[in-house]
C-alpha positions in Angstrom: 0.1 -0.1 -0.2 1.4 3.3 -1.0 1.8 6.2 1.7 -0.9 8.3 -0.2 -3.5 5.1 -0.1 -2.8 4.7 3.6 -3.1 8.4 4.5 -6.4 8.4 2.5 -7.5 5.5 4.7 -6.7 7.2 7.9 -8.5 10.3 6.9 -11.6 8.1 5.9 -11.4 6.3 9.3 -11.4 9.7 11.0 -14.0 11.1 9.4 -16.5 8.0 9.8 -15.6 8.1 13.6 -16.3 11.9 13.8 -19.5 11.4 12.1 -20.6 8.6 14.3 -19.6 10.8 17.4 -21.7 13.7 15.9 -24.7 11.7 15.4 -24.5 10.3 19.0 -24.1 13.8 20.4 -27.1 15.1 18.3 -29.4 12.1 19.7 -28.3 13.0 23.4 -29.2 16.7 22.7 -32.5 15.7 21.5 -33.3 13.5 24.3 -32.4 16.3 26.5 -34.5 18.9 24.8 -37.4 16.2 25.0 -37.0 15.9 28.5 -37.1 19.5 29.2 -40.2 19.9 27.2 -41.9 16.9 29.0 -41.1 18.4 32.4 -42.3 21.7 31.6 -45.6 19.8 30.6 -45.6 18.3 34.3 -44.8 14.6 33.5 -43.1 12.6 36.3 -39.4 12.0 36.2 -40.1 8.4 35.9 -42.3 8.7 33.0 -39.9 11.0 31.3 -37.0 8.4 31.6 -39.3 5.8 30.1 -40.3 8.0 27.2 -36.7 9.0 26.3 -34.6 6.1 27.5 -32.5 8.4 29.9 -32.0 7.3 33.3 -34.1 8.7 36.2 -30.7 10.2 37.4 -30.2 11.9 34.2 -33.6 13.5 34.2 -33.4 14.6 37.5 -30.2 16.4 36.7 -32.0 18.0 33.6 -34.8 19.2 36.0 -32.2 20.7 38.4 -30.9 22.9 35.7 
């Protein structure tokens, strides 16, 4: 494998990892935003945890913000 081909492979791998991290971060932000909306609607912490797949502790931390 030539040096240029190896460098391209490394860049492609880094790009794929960055994209996956970005998607995961976006999903986490969306869950947080959803939890905040549900809290403002008066739902219980337990119900919000079930609806968003966040832990009760995570929802309580969002509530405390």
